SERONU-940964 format. One line per 10 residues: their letters; for each residue x, y, z of N, C-alpha, C. Coordinates in steps of 0.05 Angstrom, whole numbers, always signed. Layout:
N
A) X/Y/Z/X/Y/Z/X/Y/Z ~ ...
***
This chain:
355
MSTDLKVNKP) -714/-740/+1017/-741/-719/+1026/-748/-743/+1047 ~ -760/-730/+1066/-773/-749/+1086/-801/-755/+1081 ~ -806/-784/+1093/-824/-801/+1077/-848/-798/+1103 ~ -840/-780/+1121/-862/-776/+1146/-870/-753/+1152 ~ -871/-736/+1126/-880/-713/+1129/-904/-706/+1146 ~ -913/-685/+1157/-941/-679/+1173/-965/-660/+1150 ~ -978/-669/+1137/-994/-662/+1120/-1013/-636/+1135 ~ -1014/-615/+1119/-1034/-594/+1132/-1066/-603/+1133 ~ -1075/-598/+1159/-1102/-615/+1148/-1124/-589/+1167 ~ -1147/-584/+1164/-1160/-571/+1188/-1161/-585/+1216
EPILVSEELV) -1148/-566/+1229/-1145/-572/+1258/-1169/-582/+1277 ~ -1177/-605/+1287/-1201/-611/+1297/-1210/-599/+1321 ~ -1230/-589/+1327/-1244/-567/+1342/-1259/-587/+1362 ~ -1245/-582/+1388/-1262/-600/+1410/-1280/-579/+1426 ~ -1300/-582/+1437/-1314/-559/+1445/-1329/-570/+1477 ~ -1330/-566/+1492/-1342/-577/+1521/-1362/-562/+1523 ~ -1368/-537/+1525/-1397/-526/+1528/-1418/-530/+1511 ~ -1444/-521/+1523/-1473/-523/+1499/-1464/-505/+1484 ~ -1469/-517/+1459/-1470/-491/+1431/-1498/-484/+1420 ~ -1494/-456/+1410/-1523/-449/+1401/-1523/-468/+1374
TYSRGADIKA) -1550/-478/+1370/-1557/-493/+1345/-1568/-482/+1328 ~ -1561/-491/+1304/-1576/-484/+1281/-1592/-507/+1261 ~ -1626/-504/+1261/-1635/-524/+1241/-1658/-511/+1236 ~ -1671/-533/+1217/-1697/-516/+1206/-1716/-505/+1225 ~ -1726/-480/+1209/-1746/-462/+1229/-1732/-446/+1251 ~ -1710/-444/+1253/-1689/-434/+1268/-1687/-403/+1261 ~ -1685/-382/+1278/-1684/-352/+1267/-1659/-349/+1256 ~ -1672/-340/+1230/-1637/-337/+1214/-1626/-311/+1220 ~ -1644/-293/+1221/-1630/-257/+1241/-1613/-269/+1262 ~ -1626/-280/+1281/-1612/-284/+1308/-1586/-301/+1310
TIKTLEAGDV) -1585/-317/+1288/-1563/-337/+1286/-1535/-322/+1276 ~ -1549/-305/+1246/-1526/-282/+1243/-1515/-266/+1263 ~ -1537/-257/+1284/-1522/-236/+1300/-1509/-255/+1323 ~ -1508/-279/+1327/-1493/-300/+1347/-1467/-300/+1327 ~ -1470/-299/+1298/-1436/-306/+1287/-1429/-282/+1288 ~ -1439/-252/+1287/-1425/-224/+1283/-1415/-221/+1312 ~ -1424/-230/+1327/-1412/-227/+1363/-1390/-243/+1365 ~ -1385/-267/+1349/-1365/-282/+1347/-1367/-304/+1358 ~ -1388/-315/+1368/-1390/-335/+1372/-1409/-357/+1348 ~ -1397/-382/+1367/-1402/-403/+1344/-1427/-412/+1341
VLITEFYNNG) -1442/-432/+1317/-1468/-442/+1318/-1467/-471/+1308 ~ -1478/-491/+1320/-1470/-523/+1305/-1498/-524/+1290 ~ -1491/-538/+1266/-1507/-536/+1248/-1523/-572/+1260 ~ -1548/-577/+1261/-1563/-607/+1272/-1575/-608/+1250 ~ -1589/-631/+1248/-1606/-649/+1238/-1596/-654/+1212 ~ -1605/-634/+1187/-1597/-638/+1167/-1567/-624/+1151 ~ -1555/-639/+1140/-1525/-623/+1121/-1535/-604/+1106 ~ -1563/-597/+1097/-1572/-581/+1080/-1575/-557/+1096 ~ -1579/-555/+1118/-1586/-534/+1133/-1561/-515/+1136 ~ -1538/-522/+1137/-1515/-512/+1132/-1509/-493/+1109
SVLLKELQLY) -1527/-504/+1083/-1518/-491/+1060/-1546/-470/+1058 ~ -1559/-478/+1078/-1588/-455/+1076/-1578/-423/+1095 ~ -1565/-436/+1113/-1541/-413/+1126/-1526/-406/+1117 ~ -1511/-411/+1099/-1492/-400/+1094/-1502/-375/+1065 ~ -1527/-388/+1055/-1532/-371/+1032/-1543/-348/+1050 ~ -1567/-357/+1064/-1581/-327/+1080/-1550/-306/+1094 ~ -1523/-322/+1097/-1512/-303/+1113/-1496/-290/+1083 ~ -1494/-298/+1054/-1486/-282/+1039/-1510/-262/+1031 ~ -1531/-264/+1032/-1548/-248/+1022/-1548/-221/+1040 ~ -1541/-235/+1067/-1542/-208/+1089/-1523/-195/+1088
LNKKLPNKSF) -1501/-197/+1073/-1471/-187/+1072/-1467/-172/+1041 ~ -1490/-180/+1019/-1486/-170/+999/-1507/-140/+1007 ~ -1522/-141/+1022/-1542/-117/+1031/-1519/-92/+1048 ~ -1505/-110/+1064/-1493/-92/+1083/-1458/-82/+1071 ~ -1456/-102/+1053/-1423/-86/+1045/-1424/-84/+1015 ~ -1408/-68/+1001/-1397/-62/+970/-1386/-83/+963 ~ -1390/-96/+932/-1385/-121/+928/-1377/-118/+899 ~ -1361/-91/+884/-1369/-92/+860/-1336/-91/+842 ~ -1319/-71/+864/-1290/-75/+854/-1274/-98/+864 ~ -1247/-103/+851/-1237/-121/+852/-1222/-125/+886
KEQREFRSVY) -1218/-105/+899/-1211/-103/+925/-1236/-104/+942 ~ -1259/-91/+935/-1282/-101/+951/-1291/-120/+950 ~ -1286/-136/+933/-1295/-165/+929/-1281/-183/+947 ~ -1252/-173/+951/-1240/-185/+966/-1244/-180/+997 ~ -1251/-158/+1007/-1258/-150/+1031/-1280/-166/+1034 ~ -1302/-166/+1020/-1325/-186/+1025/-1316/-207/+1029 ~ -1300/-223/+1011/-1294/-248/+1020/-1285/-250/+1044 ~ -1263/-240/+1055/-1253/-233/+1079/-1274/-238/+1102 ~ -1296/-225/+1101/-1313/-215/+1119/-1333/-244/+1122 ~ -1343/-253/+1098/-1359/-279/+1095/-1340/-306/+1104
QKLSNLILIE) -1315/-304/+1101/-1301/-327/+1116/-1298/-323/+1137 ~ -1293/-302/+1149/-1287/-297/+1182/-1314/-305/+1193 ~ -1339/-301/+1186/-1364/-312/+1198/-1373/-337/+1190 ~ -1368/-345/+1170/-1378/-373/+1159/-1362/-389/+1174 ~ -1333/-392/+1182/-1323/-403/+1197/-1327/-410/+1224 ~ -1352/-391/+1228/-1367/-398/+1268/-1379/-417/+1259 ~ -1389/-428/+1235/-1409/-444/+1239/-1394/-480/+1240 ~ -1401/-484/+1259/-1391/-511/+1269/-1405/-540/+1251 ~ -1388/-562/+1245/-1406/-586/+1243/-1401/-606/+1256 ~ -1410/-629/+1263/-1401/-654/+1274/-1391/-675/+1265
IENHQLLVKK) -1365/-686/+1272/-1359/-712/+1262/-1361/-728/+1286 ~ -1366/-756/+1274/-1375/-778/+1293/-1364/-809/+1279 ~ -1348/-819/+1287/-1337/-845/+1278/-1331/-835/+1247 ~ -1314/-822/+1245/-1305/-812/+1216/-1327/-805/+1194 ~ -1350/-798/+1201/-1376/-796/+1191/-1386/-771/+1202 ~ -1400/-752/+1175/-1415/-730/+1189/-1443/-735/+1205 ~ -1446/-726/+1230/-1470/-740/+1243/-1491/-728/+1240 ~ -1496/-700/+1220/-1520/-701/+1208/-1534/-710/+1183 ~ -1558/-714/+1185/-1568/-729/+1167/-1566/-724/+1133 ~ -1569/-742/+1109/-1559/-742/+1087/-1537/-718/+1077
SPSIGWFSKL) -1517/-732/+1092/-1486/-715/+1083/-1472/-736/+1070 ~ -1454/-719/+1060/-1445/-739/+1041/-1414/-754/+1060 ~ -1406/-780/+1040/-1387/-790/+1054/-1357/-792/+1049 ~ -1342/-776/+1065/-1317/-762/+1058/-1297/-779/+1075 ~ -1280/-794/+1049/-1257/-805/+1055/-1231/-786/+1079 ~ -1231/-772/+1070/-1206/-760/+1085/-1207/-759/+1118 ~ -1238/-762/+1123/-1243/-760/+1153/-1212/-783/+1169 ~ -1222/-799/+1153/-1202/-826/+1162/-1183/-828/+1153 ~ -1174/-817/+1130/-1145/-813/+1119/-1128/-803/+1137 ~ -1141/-772/+1138/-1124/-747/+1149/-1131/-747/+1182
YPDSKDFLLT) -1149/-770/+1195/-1150/-764/+1223/-1153/-797/+1234 ~ -1129/-811/+1229/-1137/-837/+1232/-1139/-846/+1265 ~ -1128/-819/+1282/-1124/-827/+1311/-1150/-807/+1324 ~ -1158/-796/+1311/-1189/-778/+1317/-1209/-792/+1309 ~ -1232/-800/+1312/-1253/-807/+1304/-1279/-789/+1309 ~ -1276/-776/+1330/-1300/-752/+1339/-1291/-726/+1344 ~ -1298/-704/+1331/-1293/-683/+1335/-1308/-656/+1318 ~ -1300/-639/+1315/-1321/-617/+1302/-1297/-607/+1278 ~ -1315/-599/+1266/-1298/-578/+1246/-1319/-556/+1230 ~ -1305/-528/+1223/-1319/-513/+1210/-1336/-524/+1183
LPQVQGLNSA) -1353/-513/+1177/-1373/-516/+1155/-1354/-514/+1125 ~ -1352/-489/+1122/-1333/-481/+1102/-1301/-504/+1098 ~ -1303/-515/+1121/-1272/-532/+1121/-1285/-557/+1116 ~ -1306/-575/+1117/-1322/-594/+1111/-1325/-594/+1087 ~ -1338/-566/+1076/-1344/-564/+1049/-1322/-573/+1027 ~ -1300/-561/+1039/-1265/-561/+1023/-1260/-593/+1027 ~ -1263/-606/+1048/-1264/-638/+1039/-1278/-651/+1027 ~ -1303/-643/+1028/-1317/-660/+1018/-1309/-659/+981 ~ -1313/-629/+974/-1302/-620/+945/-1269/-633/+940 ~ -1256/-639/+956/-1225/-645/+954/-1233/-676/+948
WQWYENGIII) -1241/-693/+967/-1253/-708/+962/-1256/-727/+935 ~ -1280/-712/+925/-1290/-714/+895/-1271/-713/+878 ~ -1255/-695/+880/-1229/-695/+855/-1212/-708/+861 ~ -1202/-719/+885/-1185/-740/+888/-1197/-770/+873 ~ -1216/-768/+886/-1229/-803/+877/-1233/-796/+850 ~ -1252/-776/+838/-1260/-779/+816/-1232/-772/+785 ~ -1218/-760/+798/-1196/-743/+786/-1208/-722/+758 ~ -1189/-706/+757/-1192/-680/+742/-1176/-685/+710 ~ -1194/-669/+690/-1182/-677/+663/-1169/-648/+660 ~ -1139/-652/+652/-1131/-636/+646/-1118/-634/+613
PTLRNKIHPY) -1134/-607/+602/-1121/-614/+569/-1098/-622/+554 ~ -1075/-616/+573/-1048/-621/+566/-1040/-641/+568 ~ -1046/-655/+593/-1045/-685/+596/-1058/-704/+591 ~ -1041/-736/+581/-1060/-761/+571/-1078/-762/+589 ~ -1069/-769/+617/-1086/-776/+640/-1095/-761/+658 ~ -1117/-768/+673/-1130/-748/+694/-1104/-749/+720 ~ -1112/-724/+731/-1086/-714/+760/-1119/-726/+780 ~ -1105/-732/+801/-1116/-734/+826/-1110/-714/+848 ~ -1108/-703/+850/-1099/-673/+868/-1108/-684/+901 ~ -1083/-681/+913/-1091/-689/+947/-1099/-671/+960
YGVYFPTRFE) -1114/-673/+982/-1129/-646/+994/-1103/-624/+1003 ~ -1113/-604/+998/-1098/-576/+1004/-1075/-570/+977 ~ -1076/-576/+965/-1055/-575/+936/-1071/-558/+914 ~ -1064/-541/+910/-1077/-523/+891/-1070/-537/+863 ~ -1094/-535/+846/-1099/-541/+816/-1105/-523/+805 ~ -1105/-519/+775/-1114/-494/+763/-1140/-505/+754 ~ -1163/-486/+746/-1185/-492/+739/-1182/-471/+708 ~ -1169/-456/+702/-1163/-445/+674/-1141/-466/+660 ~ -1133/-457/+642/-1112/-479/+620/-1096/-463/+610 ~ -1110/-431/+608/-1095/-422/+581/-1066/-419/+581
HLELFDNWLK) -1057/-414/+614/-1029/-413/+615/-1009/-438/+612 ~ -1020/-473/+619/-1016/-496/+616/-1012/-503/+579 ~ -1032/-491/+563/-1027/-494/+539/-1007/-474/+524 ~ -1003/-457/+530/-979/-441/+524/-959/-455/+530 ~ -955/-463/+560/-930/-485/+561/-926/-508/+549 ~ -950/-515/+538/-943/-536/+522/-939/-538/+495 ~ -951/-512/+479/-940/-508/+457/-909/-493/+459 ~ -906/-479/+475/-869/-476/+479/-858/-502/+476 ~ -864/-531/+494/-849/-553/+499/-850/-565/+471 ~ -866/-559/+454/-869/-568/+425/-848/-562/+412
RYTGPKKSAI) -840/-534/+407/-823/-524/+391/-796/-520/+410 ~ -793/-528/+425/-760/-538/+443/-755/-551/+432 ~ -723/-543/+423/-705/-558/+415/-676/-565/+424 ~ -676/-559/+456/-653/-559/+467/-648/-589/+485 ~ -629/-589/+498/-622/-619/+512/-646/-625/+526 ~ -658/-650/+530/-676/-651/+551/-667/-676/+573 ~ -636/-672/+586/-629/-688/+603/-648/-686/+630 ~ -650/-660/+638/-654/-652/+668/-671/-634/+662 ~ -688/-627/+682/-704/-596/+687/-707/-596/+720 ~ -720/-575/+731/-721/-566/+751/-754/-557/+751
DVGIGSGILA) -769/-566/+762/-798/-552/+770/-799/-539/+799 ~ -802/-514/+805/-796/-504/+828/-829/-496/+833 ~ -835/-505/+854/-867/-512/+873/-882/-523/+848 ~ -880/-548/+858/-890/-568/+835/-921/-580/+843 ~ -930/-570/+866/-957/-570/+865/-974/-598/+852 ~ -990/-596/+844/-1005/-619/+835/-986/-635/+813 ~ -966/-624/+802/-951/-642/+782/-953/-639/+758 ~ -975/-619/+748/-973/-615/+725/-957/-605/+704 ~ -939/-586/+710/-911/-582/+690/-908/-598/+692 ~ -900/-618/+712/-872/-633/+712/-886/-656/+698
LQLVKHGFQK) -907/-660/+696/-925/-689/+673/-923/-678/+646 ~ -919/-648/+643/-923/-645/+604/-888/-639/+606 ~ -872/-644/+623/-839/-640/+616/-839/-665/+610 ~ -841/-691/+620/-846/-717/+620/-854/-723/+596 ~ -878/-715/+589/-886/-717/+563/-876/-714/+544 ~ -865/-692/+546/-846/-687/+520/-820/-687/+522 ~ -809/-714/+531/-781/-726/+532/-763/-725/+547 ~ -776/-701/+570/-750/-698/+589/-745/-726/+605 ~ -717/-725/+609/-710/-755/+620/-719/-753/+657 ~ -705/-732/+663/-713/-729/+689/-717/-705/+699
VFGTDTNPNA) -741/-705/+719/-753/-672/+731/-744/-673/+760 ~ -734/-658/+770/-736/-650/+798/-758/-628/+805 ~ -771/-640/+823/-797/-617/+841/-784/-610/+866 ~ -800/-587/+872/-799/-578/+899/-828/-565/+906 ~ -824/-563/+933/-851/-549/+942/-846/-547/+975 ~ -856/-532/+980/-865/-522/+1010/-884/-525/+1017 ~ -904/-542/+1006/-927/-551/+1016/-931/-579/+1021 ~ -921/-592/+1045/-930/-624/+1051/-943/-644/+1035 ~ -969/-624/+1032/-989/-638/+1018/-982/-654/+983 ~ -966/-630/+979/-961/-630/+947/-942/-658/+942
IVGLKESMGT) -923/-652/+965/-901/-678/+970/-915/-701/+972 ~ -931/-702/+992/-938/-725/+999/-963/-743/+975 ~ -980/-728/+964/-998/-735/+947/-986/-742/+921 ~ -972/-731/+909/-946/-742/+887/-934/-758/+891 ~ -928/-763/+920/-911/-787/+920/-928/-814/+919 ~ -953/-812/+934/-976/-825/+938/-988/-841/+904 ~ -992/-817/+890/-1005/-821/+854/-984/-826/+842 ~ -958/-823/+848/-939/-836/+828/-931/-867/+838 ~ -930/-875/+862/-922/-898/+874/-903/-909/+859 ~ -898/-940/+851/-879/-946/+838/-874/-950/+804
TKISRKIELD) -892/-934/+793/-890/-930/+762/-880/-916/+752 ~ -872/-921/+727/-852/-913/+713/-845/-878/+718 ~ -863/-871/+720/-868/-840/+721/-852/-835/+748 ~ -853/-857/+766/-837/-847/+797/-812/-845/+791 ~ -800/-859/+771/-771/-860/+760/-760/-838/+750 ~ -780/-824/+742/-770/-795/+721/-780/-771/+739 ~ -790/-779/+760/-796/-745/+779/-788/-750/+804 ~ -768/-734/+808/-755/-735/+839/-766/-711/+853 ~ -779/-718/+881/-794/-689/+892/-765/-688/+927 ~ -777/-663/+925/-758/-659/+957/-785/-631/+967
FGSLFGKWNK) -781/-640/+987/-797/-618/+1007/-784/-595/+1018 ~ -781/-580/+1005/-761/-551/+1005/-772/-523/+997 ~ -757/-503/+1004/-766/-473/+988/-752/-474/+965 ~ -762/-463/+945/-751/-456/+916/-732/-485/+909 ~ -708/-489/+905/-694/-509/+898/-692/-532/+913 ~ -693/-522/+942/-689/-544/+954/-669/-554/+958 ~ -659/-584/+957/-634/-594/+963/-620/-602/+929 ~ -634/-592/+912/-624/-589/+883/-603/-573/+874 ~ -579/-582/+875/-553/-561/+872/-541/-564/+840 ~ -548/-587/+833/-539/-591/+803/-550/-580/+783
PAELIVFNPP) -533/-563/+765/-551/-540/+742/-570/-563/+730 ~ -582/-546/+711/-605/-569/+693/-604/-556/+674 ~ -615/-565/+648/-620/-555/+621/-637/-524/+623 ~ -656/-537/+644/-684/-520/+638/-699/-518/+665 ~ -707/-492/+675/-718/-482/+695/-746/-473/+699 ~ -768/-488/+704/-793/-482/+705/-804/-467/+731 ~ -811/-449/+732/-830/-437/+752/-856/-418/+742 ~ -877/-430/+759/-905/-418/+757/-914/-407/+785 ~ -897/-382/+789/-904/-369/+820/-927/-356/+820 ~ -937/-355/+850/-962/-336/+851/-966/-314/+828
WLPETRQAEN) -991/-308/+828/-988/-289/+811/-1001/-258/+823 ~ -1004/-255/+851/-1015/-235/+865/-997/-224/+885 ~ -990/-193/+891/-969/-199/+916/-986/-195/+941 ~ -972/-206/+963/-995/-203/+980/-996/-178/+1001 ~ -1020/-175/+1015/-1021/-150/+1018/-1021/-147/+1055 ~ -1020/-126/+1066/-1028/-127/+1092/-1048/-138/+1106 ~ -1076/-126/+1090/-1101/-138/+1094/-1103/-169/+1095 ~ -1089/-187/+1078/-1086/-207/+1070/-1081/-229/+1099 ~ -1096/-251/+1106/-1084/-262/+1130/-1085/-299/+1114 ~ -1068/-314/+1133/-1072/-340/+1120/-1072/-341/+1102
LDEAIYYNKT) -1049/-328/+1087/-1038/-327/+1052/-1035/-348/+1048 ~ -1039/-356/+1015/-1038/-384/+1002/-1014/-374/+992 ~ -995/-396/+994/-959/-388/+981/-970/-393/+950 ~ -993/-413/+948/-988/-419/+915/-1013/-389/+900 ~ -1016/-368/+910/-1032/-350/+904/-1020/-323/+904 ~ -1007/-320/+930/-994/-294/+938/-964/-296/+940 ~ -953/-276/+931/-920/-276/+930/-911/-252/+954 ~ -892/-258/+968/-876/-243/+986/-859/-223/+976 ~ -852/-203/+984/-834/-181/+964/-808/-197/+959 ~ -797/-210/+971/-765/-223/+964/-771/-252/+951
LFNDFFEAAK) -793/-261/+938/-794/-279/+928/-779/-285/+898 ~ -785/-263/+887/-773/-265/+863/-740/-255/+863 ~ -737/-246/+871/-701/-236/+881/-688/-264/+887 ~ -697/-270/+909/-692/-300/+922/-691/-322/+895 ~ -710/-323/+876/-702/-339/+858/-689/-336/+842 ~ -694/-315/+828/-670/-304/+808/-648/-311/+821 ~ -635/-302/+842/-608/-309/+854/-599/-336/+843 ~ -616/-358/+863/-612/-381/+869/-614/-398/+837 ~ -625/-390/+817/-637/-394/+793/-611/-390/+773 ~ -593/-373/+779/-568/-360/+770/-549/-383/+774
ERLLPDGKLV) -550/-396/+793/-524/-415/+798/-538/-445/+796 ~ -568/-454/+784/-571/-475/+776/-585/-481/+751 ~ -576/-457/+734/-581/-461/+704/-556/-466/+690 ~ -558/-484/+674/-529/-491/+655/-528/-463/+638 ~ -500/-460/+624/-497/-439/+606/-511/-436/+589 ~ -520/-459/+571/-539/-453/+550/-560/-460/+557 ~ -574/-460/+585/-606/-467/+587/-622/-444/+589 ~ -648/-455/+599/-668/-433/+590/-687/-434/+621 ~ -689/-414/+625/-707/-403/+646/-735/-397/+640 ~ -757/-414/+649/-783/-405/+636/-803/-404/+666
LIFSNLAQIT) -808/-384/+665/-834/-369/+685/-860/-358/+663 ~ -880/-384/+683/-909/-378/+676/-915/-352/+690 ~ -933/-335/+680/-941/-311/+703/-968/-296/+685 ~ -972/-277/+699/-997/-261/+690/-1001/-230/+692 ~ -1016/-217/+681/-1010/-193/+685/-1040/-182/+704 ~ -1049/-199/+722/-1075/-207/+738/-1064/-177/+761 ~ -1046/-174/+770/-1038/-159/+798/-1035/-130/+780 ~ -1029/-123/+753/-1030/-101/+746/-1058/-87/+736 ~ -1074/-104/+721/-1099/-93/+716/-1114/-101/+730 ~ -1118/-113/+753/-1138/-105/+783/-1127/-86/+801
GLANSHPIEQ) -1096/-64/+797/-1091/-46/+802/-1077/-58/+839 ~ -1070/-85/+843/-1051/-91/+863/-1022/-89/+860 ~ -1018/-80/+836/-988/-74/+834/-977/-61/+815 ~ -967/-45/+810/-955/-20/+793/-933/-31/+775 ~ -915/-48/+788/-896/-61/+775/-898/-92/+765 ~ -883/-104/+748/-881/-132/+742/-849/-143/+748 ~ -857/-163/+770/-830/-170/+778/-809/-180/+756 ~ -818/-192/+735/-799/-210/+724/-787/-186/+702 ~ -803/-160/+687/-794/-140/+677/-776/-134/+692 ~ -779/-128/+725/-760/-114/+735/-733/-123/+737
EIAKGGRFQL) -742/-156/+733/-707/-168/+741/-692/-164/+714 ~ -709/-168/+688/-693/-161/+667/-681/-131/+659 ~ -701/-116/+676/-685/-80/+668/-661/-81/+687 ~ -664/-96/+711/-641/-87/+727/-614/-99/+720 ~ -618/-125/+701/-599/-137/+691/-571/-150/+705 ~ -558/-162/+690/-539/-170/+702/-539/-199/+712 ~ -566/-216/+708/-561/-237/+719/-575/-252/+689 ~ -602/-245/+680/-617/-259/+658/-622/-239/+641 ~ -628/-244/+614/-637/-226/+592/-662/-247/+576 ~ -673/-232/+572/-708/-236/+554/-696/-247/+528
ERCFKKNVKR) -705/-272/+530/-705/-284/+502/-728/-284/+480 ~ -750/-290/+496/-783/-288/+482/-797/-286/+503 ~ -822/-276/+499/-842/-275/+515/-869/-282/+503 ~ -884/-304/+514/-909/-304/+495/-930/-299/+518 ~ -956/-285/+497/-978/-282/+516/-1004/-297/+504 ~ -1028/-302/+524/-1043/-311/+514/-1063/-300/+529 ~ -1089/-293/+507/-1110/-277/+524/-1136/-293/+546 ~ -1138/-291/+564/-1161/-308/+586/-1186/-309/+566 ~ -1195/-336/+575/-1224/-333/+567/-1244/-314/+580 ~ -1260/-301/+574/-1275/-292/+588/-1298/-304/+610
ASEKTTRDLH) -1304/-290/+633/-1312/-309/+654/-1343/-312/+650 ~ -1351/-334/+664/-1379/-348/+656/-1401/-329/+656 ~ -1413/-329/+648/-1441/-312/+650/-1456/-316/+672 ~ -1450/-341/+684/-1468/-350/+706/-1456/-336/+733 ~ -1431/-322/+729/-1419/-315/+753/-1431/-291/+765 ~ -1436/-286/+788/-1448/-260/+801/-1423/-242/+811 ~ -1406/-244/+805/-1383/-226/+808/-1367/-207/+791 ~ -1364/-189/+793/-1365/-160/+773/-1330/-173/+766 ~ -1324/-188/+738/-1299/-189/+736/-1294/-177/+709 ~ -1299/-151/+699/-1295/-132/+675/-1264/-137/+666
WRQTEEVELW) -1247/-130/+688/-1220/-137/+685/-1209/-156/+672 ~ -1224/-181/+669/-1221/-207/+659/-1224/-206/+631 ~ -1229/-188/+611/-1225/-178/+586/-1195/-170/+582 ~ -1183/-152/+598/-1145/-146/+588/-1131/-174/+611 ~ -1143/-192/+619/-1129/-211/+633/-1109/-229/+605 ~ -1079/-227/+618/-1071/-245/+600/-1047/-260/+608 ~ -1039/-291/+604/-1023/-304/+616/-994/-296/+598 ~ -978/-306/+611/-951/-302/+595/-927/-321/+602 ~ -914/-325/+586/-899/-345/+583/-863/-330/+578 ~ -844/-329/+598/-822/-312/+596/-804/-339/+593
VLVHV) -790/-331/+567/-765/-354/+566/-739/-330/+570 ~ -719/-336/+589/-699/-323/+602/-678/-333/+596 ~ -649/-326/+590/-623/-339/+586/-609/-323/+603 ~ -580/-333/+606/-563/-324/+622/-545/-297/+603 ~ -541/-275/+622/-532/-245/+605/-509/-260/+595
***
């Protein structure tokens, strides 16, 4: 594995011309019209001015766009994202220039050679949240210790699928010499495997931030000798068959409308076939193939078929041993989005074996 991976981060913005600014007392309607025209707006004076503008933008779009169905909500977020990313904020000497702003350690950590630049306000908000999670850590119910996710690495905010996997591991009686975690992410599944006695876990990811972050957090501890990492797609460089292969793939199919797809959330049309084809060569004869999935795409109307069911029905590679399901908790009553479909959402744990 390369030790000098280039991490994903927001690209610094350098602007030479004078920008339209927004501060307290500025005309909100005129500012939003500037954004709709495709022009950028610079937040000045106080950090909170950015939050005020974002809130007004959201209210404006709520009146203008339907926001009820799952697809409408996705379209609404797409427009909101496009306009909000035209709002800029200035960084000087690795600190936000506006008053009463948070201190964000990622500026010096991710941009050691650039002290003065601009970023979009949503990017800065994302960096701020990510820094809090990284610094303070996040409690995961199925792990003994907190995780400290690196910037740009997905981590779950709901845990039903992790509880399902943990319960399965408690009942697992097979050999525990080696396992492969495809798409290791923030490392939670790999840490669960180690907790339940697996001697060696080989993890891969196409996100360099995941590899860099886990390498940093493990350091030279005992866990670093139990989990090996590789920056690569699917199985990466791991060719030796294992007793257990674990895969928590994205739960939603990509759509033509989606831009800047997040590979942790959306899967392309070849992912599952490519995975099953490669897994066939890397699972020991009596091994188990475990996939953690959801019926989210089906109940929201984004997909008519289920990729794991399709693989089983096609036959020739794997057959079903067991499938465990768990209902997802209802959405918070505080949410403003219509999440009626959550009532029928289930997480799934599929255990497959060789045909």
